[in-house]
C-alpha positions in Angstrom: 83.3 127.2 135.4 80.2 128.7 136.7 80.1 130.2 140.2 78.1 128.4 142.9 74.6 129.9 143.3 72.7 130.3 146.6 69.0 129.6 146.1 66.8 130.9 148.9 63.2 129.5 149.2 61.1 132.4 150.5 57.7 132.0 149.0 56.0 130.7 152.2 53.8 133.2 154.0 54.3 131.7 157.4 50.8 130.6 158.4 51.8 128.9 161.7 54.0 131.9 162.6 51.1 134.4 161.9 52.8 136.7 159.4 55.6 137.3 156.9 58.3 135.7 159.0 60.9 136.1 156.3 61.1 139.8 157.1 60.6 139.8 160.9 63.5 141.3 162.8 65.4 139.0 165.2 67.7 141.6 166.8 67.7 145.2 167.9 69.5 146.2 164.7 66.5 145.1 162.6 68.3 142.1 161.0 66.1 139.2 159.8 67.2 135.5 160.0 67.8 135.7 156.2 70.4 138.5 156.9 72.5 136.1 158.9 72.2 133.3 156.3 73.2 135.7 153.5 76.1 137.1 155.6 77.4 133.6 156.3 77.0 132.6 152.7 78.9 135.7 151.4 81.8 135.1 153.7 81.8 131.5 152.7 82.3 132.6 149.1 78.8 132.8 147.4 78.5 135.7 145.1 75.2 134.9 143.4 71.8 134.5 145.0 68.4 133.5 143.6 65.3 134.4 145.8 62.2 132.3 145.2 59.2 134.4 146.2 55.6 134.9 145.3 54.4 138.0 143.4 52.2 138.8 146.4 55.2 139.6 148.6 57.5 140.9 145.8 57.5 144.6 146.8 57.9 143.9 150.5 60.6 141.4 150.0 62.7 143.5 147.6 62.4 146.5 149.9 63.3 144.6 153.1 65.8 142.1 151.7 66.6 141.9 148.0 67.5 145.6 147.3 69.9 145.6 150.3 71.7 142.6 149.0 72.5 144.0 145.5 75.9 145.6 146.7 77.0 142.2 147.9 75.5 139.6 145.5 74.4 139.2 141.9 70.6 139.0 142.7 68.0 137.2 140.7 64.4 136.3 141.4 62.1 133.4 140.6 58.4 133.2 141.3 56.6 130.2 142.8 52.9 130.4 142.1 50.1 127.8 142.3 49.4 128.0 138.5 53.1 127.1 137.6 52.0 123.7 136.4 52.9 121.4 133.5 50.7 121.7 130.4 47.4 120.0 130.8 47.1 120.5 134.6 45.1 123.0 136.6 44.9 124.2 140.2 42.3 122.1 142.2 39.3 124.1 143.4 40.0 125.3 146.9 43.8 124.8 146.8 45.8 127.6 148.5 48.8 125.7 149.8 52.0 126.0 147.7 53.1 122.9 145.9 56.3 122.4 148.0 60.0 122.8 148.0 60.8 120.7 144.9 58.3 122.8 143.0 60.1 125.9 144.2 63.3 124.7 142.6 61.6 123.8 139.4 60.2 127.3 139.2 63.7 128.7 139.5 65.4 126.4 137.0 65.7 129.1 134.3 67.7 131.5 136.5 70.1 129.0 138.1 73.3 128.9 136.0 75.7 126.8 138.0 76.0 124.3 140.9 73.7 125.5 143.6 72.9 125.4 147.3 69.3 125.5 148.6 68.1 127.0 151.9 64.9 128.1 153.5 64.6 131.8 154.1 63.4 131.5 157.6 65.9 129.0 159.0 69.2 129.9 160.7 71.8 127.4 159.6 75.1 128.6 161.1 78.4 129.8 159.7 80.2 126.5 159.3 77.3 124.9 157.4 77.5 127.5 154.6 81.3 127.0 154.4 80.8 123.3 154.2 78.4 123.4 151.3 80.3 126.1 149.4 83.5 124.1 149.6 81.6 121.1 148.1 80.1 123.2 145.2 83.2 125.2 144.3 84.9 122.0 143.1 82.1 121.6 140.5 80.5 118.3 141.5 79.9 115.7 138.9 76.3 115.6 137.5 75.4 112.6 139.6 77.2 113.8 142.8 75.0 115.8 145.2 75.3 116.8 148.9 73.3 117.5 151.9 74.3 119.1 155.2 73.1 116.8 157.9 72.0 118.2 161.3 71.5 116.3 164.6 67.8 116.1 165.3 68.2 117.4 168.9 69.7 120.6 167.4 66.7 121.3 165.2 63.5 121.1 167.2 61.4 123.9 168.8 60.0 124.1 172.3 56.8 125.6 171.0 55.1 123.1 168.7 56.0 120.7 165.9 58.3 120.8 162.9 58.8 119.0 159.7 62.2 117.3 159.0 63.6 114.9 156.5 64.7 111.8 158.5 67.9 110.4 156.9 69.6 107.1 156.8 73.2 107.0 155.8 76.0 104.5 155.0 79.7 105.3 154.6 79.0 109.0 154.5 76.3 108.9 151.8 72.5 109.2 152.0 70.6 105.9 151.5 67.1 107.1 152.3 65.2 110.2 153.4 61.6 110.2 154.7 59.8 113.5 155.2 58.1 113.6 158.7 55.8 116.5 158.8 55.0 116.4 162.6 58.0 116.0 164.9 57.8 117.4 168.5 59.5 117.3 171.9 57.5 115.2 174.3 58.0 114.4 178.0 59.8 111.2 177.1 61.8 112.5 174.2 61.5 113.5 170.6 58.9 111.7 168.5 56.9 111.9 165.3 53.3 111.2 164.4 51.4 110.6 161.3 47.8 110.8 162.7 48.3 113.1 165.7 47.5 110.2 168.1 50.2 107.6 167.8 53.8 108.8 168.4 57.0 107.0 167.4 60.3 107.9 169.2 63.3 109.3 167.4 66.9 109.3 168.7 68.5 112.7 169.6 71.4 112.0 167.2 69.2 111.1 164.2 70.5 112.9 161.1 68.0 115.2 159.6 67.7 117.4 156.5 67.1 121.1 157.1 66.8 121.7 153.3 70.5 122.7 153.0 71.4 120.9 149.9 74.1 121.2 147.2 73.3 120.2 143.7 74.9 120.1 140.3 73.1 122.2 137.7 72.1 119.0 135.9 69.8 118.1 138.8 67.4 120.9 137.8 66.0 118.6 135.1 65.0 116.1 137.7 63.0 118.7 139.7 61.1 119.8 136.6 60.6 116.4 134.9 59.3 114.5 137.9 56.5 117.0 138.8 53.9 115.7 136.4 54.3 112.2 137.8 53.9 113.6 141.3 50.7 115.3 140.3 49.3 112.1 138.7 49.9 110.1 141.8 48.8 112.6 144.4 46.0 114.8 143.0 43.5 112.0 143.1 44.0 111.3 146.8 45.0 114.7 148.3 44.4 117.6 145.9 44.3 120.3 148.5 47.4 119.6 150.6 49.8 117.3 148.8 53.3 118.7 148.5 56.2 118.0 146.1 59.0 117.8 148.6 62.7 118.4 147.7 63.9 115.3 149.6 61.6 113.1 147.6 63.4 114.0 144.4 66.8 113.5 146.1 65.6 110.1 147.4 64.5 109.0 143.9 68.0 109.7 142.7 69.3 107.2 145.2 66.7 104.6 144.9 66.8 104.5 141.1 70.6 104.4 141.1 71.0 107.7 139.3 73.5 109.3 141.6 74.9 109.7 145.1 74.3 112.2 147.8 77.1 112.9 150.2 76.1 113.8 153.8 78.2 116.6 155.2 78.1 116.8 158.9 77.5 119.9 161.1 77.2 120.5 164.8 75.5 123.8 164.2 72.2 124.5 166.1 69.2 125.4 164.0 67.1 128.4 165.0 63.9 129.3 163.4 60.6 131.1 163.8 58.1 128.4 163.0 55.9 129.9 165.7 55.7 133.4 167.1 56.8 132.1 170.5 60.1 131.1 168.9 61.2 134.7 168.4 62.5 135.1 172.0 64.8 132.1 171.8 66.2 133.2 168.4 66.7 136.7 169.7 68.6 135.4 172.7 70.7 133.1 170.7 71.8 135.9 168.3 72.7 138.1 171.3 74.9 135.4 172.6 76.6 134.8 169.2 77.4 138.5 168.9 78.9 138.5 172.4 81.1 135.5 171.3 82.3 137.5 168.2 80.6 135.1 165.7 78.7 138.1 164.2 79.3 141.9 164.3 76.7 144.1 165.8 75.8 145.3 162.3 76.2 142.8 159.5 76.2 144.9 156.3 78.3 147.9 157.0 
C-alpha cells in the first residue's frame, strides 16, 4: 500500500496580500503558516509532501520551506505554469492569473503516488483537521470514495475583506453539492456573498464550507487532468483572462454524474489566514495563544 501524500498548493503569489505570503513569518520564531500545517501533518502521520509552486518562486520557496522539510518528509515538487495546457490550447493574450486549484492538482499528477490530501499553503487548518484526513487516507479509500474536511463558515471569514469558499450541501454525512462563492464577507447584519458587488445574499453561520482540505484516492488524478480541456472549451470564449478551474468543480462533477461519493468530515477548528496584510496581527495573536495552551511548542522543528 502506498503511503498517504500531502499536496500543498503554493503557486499563488498573494496579490491581495501584497507579497509572497507563503513565506511570511507569523510568530517571533520566524515560522510561516505552512510550518504549522506541515508540523500538524507530520504528527498526524504524513511522511510524503508534494509542493506545487511556480518556477518564479522556486529558489525562495526551497530556501525558506522545502529544504528545511527534507529531514522530516520525502519532498517532491510540481510546477503550475500558465502554459501547462492540453495540446492544441494556448495562453490567451493578457492572461496572468493562474488556472486554478484543479489545474494545480493536474500539474502534480506525475509525482503523486498514493492517496493524497490537498491543502492551501497559506491557510491554517488546525491539528485535528490533519488527523481526521490522514485517518481517512491511511485506510486506502476505494477509487470512488473521497473526503472533504468541512468547516463552519463562521470559523473561516476575515475581518479585513472578502474570501472565497466552497459552499457545501450535505446529506447523511456525504457531500451532495458544492458551489464556489468567490466573494464572501462579514457585514453589519451577518455573513453574506455577492456575485456582482452590489446585491448580497445571507449565509448562515453554521454553513459547511470547503477550505480546500480534501482527501482523494490516487485514481482521482485522472479526473483532474481529463476534465481540463472541457473546462477550457466552455470558459475561454466567455472569460479568457480570469476563468479558473476550481478543485470543488471536479469534486462536484463526481457527485452529479454518479461517479463516486465524497464523505464530509467535520471539524470545529478555526481557520486563520493572511488573505490581506491586515490579517497578520490576528494570526500572530492566535498562534501566541495556542502556544500558551500547549498546542504547539515554541519552536516547531527542533
